C-alpha positions as CSV (number, residue, x, y, z in Angstrom):
1,M,-6.2,-35.9,-68.7
2,H,-5.3,-32.9,-67.2
3,N,-1.9,-33.0,-65.1
4,R,-2.5,-29.7,-63.1
5,L,-2.5,-30.2,-58.7
6,P,-6.4,-29.3,-57.4
7,K,-6.7,-25.6,-56.0
8,S,-6.8,-26.9,-52.6
9,V,-3.4,-28.8,-52.6
10,I,-1.8,-26.2,-54.3
11,H,-2.7,-23.5,-50.9
12,L,-2.4,-25.3,-48.6
13,L,1.8,-25.8,-50.5
14,S,1.5,-22.7,-50.1
15,V,0.5,-22.4,-46.6
16,V,3.0,-24.1,-45.7
17,C,5.6,-21.8,-47.9
18,L,4.9,-19.4,-45.7
19,I,5.1,-20.6,-42.1
20,L,8.4,-21.8,-43.2
21,A,9.6,-18.3,-45.1
22,F,8.3,-16.9,-41.7
23,L,10.0,-19.6,-39.6
24,Y,13.1,-19.3,-41.7
25,A,13.5,-14.9,-40.9
26,N,12.9,-15.4,-37.8
27,K,15.3,-17.6,-37.2
28,Q,18.0,-15.1,-38.7
29,L,16.7,-12.5,-36.8
30,E,16.4,-14.1,-33.3
31,P,20.6,-13.0,-32.7
32,R,20.3,-9.7,-33.6
33,P,19.8,-7.1,-31.0
34,R,16.1,-5.7,-30.9
35,D,15.5,-1.5,-30.6
36,K,12.9,-0.9,-28.1
37,T,9.9,0.9,-29.6
38,R,7.9,2.1,-26.8
39,D,7.5,6.1,-27.4
40,Y,8.2,7.2,-23.0
41,L,6.4,9.9,-21.8
42,S,8.9,13.1,-22.3
43,I,6.6,16.2,-23.0
44,Y,4.0,18.1,-20.4
45,F,1.8,20.1,-21.6
46,P,-0.1,22.2,-18.7
47,A,-3.5,21.8,-17.4
48,P,-5.3,24.6,-19.5
49,A,-3.1,23.1,-22.3
50,Q,-4.1,19.8,-21.7
51,L,-8.1,21.1,-21.6
52,I,-8.1,22.6,-24.7
53,Q,-6.6,19.7,-26.2
54,S,-9.4,18.0,-24.6
55,F,-11.9,20.9,-26.2
56,G,-12.7,21.2,-22.5
57,D,-14.0,18.8,-21.4
58,R,-12.3,17.8,-18.1
59,F,-13.6,14.2,-18.2
60,L,-11.3,13.4,-21.6
61,A,-8.6,14.5,-20.4
62,T,-8.0,12.7,-17.4
63,N,-9.1,9.3,-19.2
64,V,-6.0,10.9,-21.5
65,N,-3.7,11.2,-18.7
66,T,-5.0,8.3,-17.2
67,L,-4.1,6.3,-20.3
68,R,-1.2,7.5,-21.6
69,S,0.8,6.6,-17.9
70,F,-0.5,2.8,-18.9
71,T,0.8,2.6,-22.1
72,V,4.2,3.6,-20.7
73,G,4.7,0.4,-19.6
74,V,6.1,-1.7,-16.0
75,D,9.2,-1.7,-16.3
76,I,12.4,0.4,-15.2
77,L,11.0,3.0,-16.2
78,P,13.5,6.6,-17.1
79,P,13.7,9.5,-14.4
80,E,11.9,11.9,-16.6
81,T,9.2,9.2,-17.9
82,V,8.1,9.0,-14.1
83,A,8.0,12.8,-13.5
84,T,6.0,13.1,-16.0
85,Q,4.3,10.3,-15.5
86,A,3.5,11.7,-12.0
87,L,2.7,15.2,-13.3
88,L,0.0,13.8,-15.5
89,Q,-1.2,11.8,-12.6
90,R,-1.6,15.2,-10.8
91,D,-3.6,17.1,-13.1
92,A,-6.1,13.8,-13.8
93,A,-6.8,14.1,-10.3
94,F,-7.0,17.7,-10.2
95,F,-9.3,16.6,-13.4
96,N,-11.5,14.6,-11.8
97,P,-10.6,12.4,-8.6
98,Y,-13.8,10.4,-9.2
99,N,-11.0,8.4,-11.6
100,S,-9.3,5.2,-9.8
101,D,-8.6,4.1,-12.2
102,N,-5.5,7.1,-12.0
103,Y,-5.3,6.4,-8.0
104,Y,-4.8,2.3,-8.0
105,L,-1.6,3.0,-10.9
106,A,-0.2,6.0,-8.3
107,A,-0.6,3.9,-5.6
108,A,1.7,0.7,-7.6
109,T,4.2,2.7,-9.3
110,L,5.1,6.3,-7.7
111,P,6.1,6.6,-4.4
112,W,7.8,3.8,-4.9
113,N,9.9,5.8,-7.7
114,G,10.7,8.9,-5.8
115,H,7.7,10.9,-6.5
116,L,5.9,10.5,-3.0
117,T,4.2,14.2,-3.2
118,E,2.8,13.6,-6.1
119,A,1.2,10.1,-5.0
120,Q,0.0,11.4,-1.6
121,Y,-1.9,14.2,-3.8
122,I,-3.7,12.1,-6.2
123,L,-5.1,9.4,-2.9
124,K,-6.1,12.4,-0.9
125,K,-8.0,13.2,-3.6
126,A,-9.6,10.4,-4.6
127,N,-10.4,9.8,-0.8
128,N,-11.8,13.0,-0.4
129,A,-14.3,12.5,-3.7
130,L,-14.2,8.2,-3.1
131,T,-15.2,8.8,0.3
132,Q,-17.3,5.0,0.3
133,D,-14.3,3.9,-1.1
134,P,-11.2,1.9,1.6
135,L,-8.7,1.6,-0.7
136,P,-7.8,5.8,-1.0
137,A,-7.3,5.8,3.0
138,F,-5.3,2.6,3.0
139,F,-3.5,3.3,0.7
140,Y,-2.5,7.2,1.4
141,A,-1.9,6.0,5.4
142,F,0.2,3.0,4.4
143,N,2.0,5.5,2.6
144,V,2.9,7.7,5.5
145,L,3.9,5.2,8.0
146,H,6.0,3.4,5.5
147,F,7.6,6.0,4.0
148,E,7.1,9.2,5.9
149,K,7.3,6.7,9.6
150,N,4.8,8.8,11.4
151,T,2.7,5.7,12.9
152,E,0.4,8.1,14.7
153,L,-0.2,10.4,11.6
154,A,-0.6,6.8,9.9
155,A,-3.9,5.9,12.1
156,Q,-4.8,8.9,13.0
157,S,-5.9,9.3,8.8
158,L,-7.4,6.1,8.9
159,R,-9.6,6.6,11.1
160,D,-10.5,10.0,9.9
161,S,-11.3,8.1,6.6
162,A,-13.2,5.3,8.8
163,R,-15.5,8.7,10.0
164,K,-16.8,8.7,6.8
165,I,-17.6,5.3,6.2
166,K,-21.5,4.2,6.4
167,D,-20.6,0.5,5.8
168,E,-19.9,-0.5,9.7
169,H,-18.0,-4.3,8.8
170,T,-15.4,-1.8,6.6
171,K,-15.4,0.8,9.2
172,T,-14.1,-1.5,11.4
173,A,-12.0,-2.9,9.3
174,L,-10.2,0.9,8.7
175,N,-10.1,1.2,12.7
176,A,-8.9,-2.6,12.9
177,L,-5.6,-1.6,11.4
178,A,-4.9,1.8,12.6
179,A,-5.3,-0.1,16.3
180,Q,-3.0,-2.9,14.9
181,W,-0.3,0.4,13.6
182,L,-1.3,2.0,17.3
183,A,-0.5,-1.2,19.6
184,N,3.0,-1.8,17.2
185,K,4.6,1.7,18.8
186,K,4.5,0.6,22.9
187,T,3.8,4.4,23.8
188,T,1.6,5.8,26.6
189,R,-0.3,7.7,23.6
190,A,-0.9,5.2,21.7
191,A,-2.5,3.5,24.5
192,Q,-5.1,6.6,24.8
193,T,-5.8,6.6,21.4
194,L,-7.1,3.4,21.5
195,R,-9.7,4.0,24.7
196,I,-10.8,7.0,23.0
197,M,-11.5,4.8,19.6
198,A,-13.6,2.4,21.4
199,K,-14.8,5.0,23.2
200,E,-16.3,5.9,19.6
201,T,-17.3,2.7,18.2
202,K,-20.9,1.7,18.5
203,N,-19.8,-1.8,17.7
204,K,-19.9,-3.4,21.6
205,N,-17.3,-6.3,20.5
206,F,-15.2,-4.4,18.8
207,S,-15.0,-2.0,22.2
208,K,-14.0,-4.4,24.2
209,F,-10.9,-5.7,21.7
210,L,-10.0,-1.3,21.8
211,E,-9.7,-1.7,25.5
212,N,-7.7,-5.1,25.9
213,K,-5.7,-3.8,23.2
214,A,-5.5,-0.7,25.5
215,L,-5.5,-2.7,28.2
216,R,-2.2,-5.3,26.9
217,L,-0.4,-2.5,25.5
218,E,0.1,-0.3,28.9
219,I,1.3,-4.0,31.0
220,L,3.8,-4.2,27.9
221,I,4.9,-0.7,29.1
222,S,5.5,-1.2,32.4
223,L,6.8,-4.3,32.2
224,N,9.9,-2.8,29.2
225,N,10.5,0.1,31.8
226,Q,11.0,-2.3,34.4
227,K,13.2,-4.1,32.1
228,R,15.1,-1.7,31.1
229,Q,15.0,0.3,34.9
230,W,17.3,-3.4,36.2
231,E,19.3,-3.6,33.7
232,K,20.5,-0.4,33.6
233,T,21.1,-0.7,37.4
234,N,22.3,-4.4,37.5
235,Q,24.8,-3.7,34.0
236,K,23.0,-7.2,32.8
237,K,21.0,-8.0,29.9
238,I,17.7,-9.9,30.5
239,N,17.2,-12.5,27.7
240,T,14.1,-15.0,29.1
241,I,11.7,-14.7,31.3
242,N,12.5,-17.2,33.0
243,E,15.6,-15.0,33.8
244,A,13.2,-11.7,34.5
245,I,11.9,-13.8,36.9
246,S,14.6,-15.1,38.6
247,S,15.2,-11.1,38.7
248,G,12.3,-10.3,40.8
249,L,10.1,-8.8,38.0
250,Q,6.6,-10.1,39.2
251,L,5.2,-11.8,36.7
252,K,3.3,-14.8,37.4
253,E,0.2,-12.7,38.2
254,I,0.3,-10.7,34.4
255,K,-2.3,-12.1,32.2
256,D,-2.6,-10.9,28.7
257,P,-5.9,-9.4,28.7
258,L,-6.4,-10.7,24.9
259,G,-5.4,-14.3,26.2
260,G,-1.4,-14.9,24.5
261,T,1.6,-15.5,26.7
262,L,3.6,-13.4,27.6
263,I,7.7,-13.8,26.0
264,I,10.9,-11.8,25.0
265,D,10.9,-10.7,21.7
266,P,14.3,-11.3,19.4
267,K,14.1,-7.1,20.0
268,G,14.9,-8.2,24.1
269,E,11.6,-6.4,24.8
270,F,8.7,-7.8,26.3
271,N,6.3,-8.9,24.2
272,F,2.4,-11.5,24.4
273,K,2.4,-13.9,21.5
274,D,-1.2,-14.1,20.1
275,L,-2.6,-17.8,20.3
276,K,-3.8,-19.3,17.0
């Protein structure tokens, strides 16, 4: 008669012991500070050297640079790491502007970390190469609008990209976004641009929409000019529609060509509130 335990039981006990040992060791290490193991980007080789390392294959060089940029993580990075990443991604766009991963990452990280110039270079290269992809055009124009505060240039960039796109729905979407940015500007030049856009588009419904958008803008420009002139003359602010009517401004005949309601917004300007 054998007193030895079955092998299955021995194996089970061994596993349980290993698990307990792991849990004990993990518990002991918990309070100890852990050193970061990430290998931050710190070395940048010029483009010719990158090609040599990639055996003269520009596509391989692009993939290596993009992969290196992806692996640095998404948390707060040292400035020198972001600077190296920006250079690597710029070179990747030079080697192969068709690489969509490169421009995705550039748009999401670089301009928000002080590297707008490199981001715009990458997005412009992608926009010129991927003419049927609207995203590089959008990201580029958004950066112009948000970081450079240039509404007209941002809208013009969208319009230029829309001309290259074959899909009518995508073309209209880019132009509609450009129209909205221009309308927010509330300038006579913006209204003129909207009328030009209305003449350029082949979509009759969209053309009518742009004409109405331009007319709405012209009405608001006129009303706000009258309001400012009245306030300057009378040394008094107009804060509500009723006050505007009482002041003598002719509002009863004003109708929004897009069907909205005339209001005075929190900034103290006439505006139209769109119906939902």
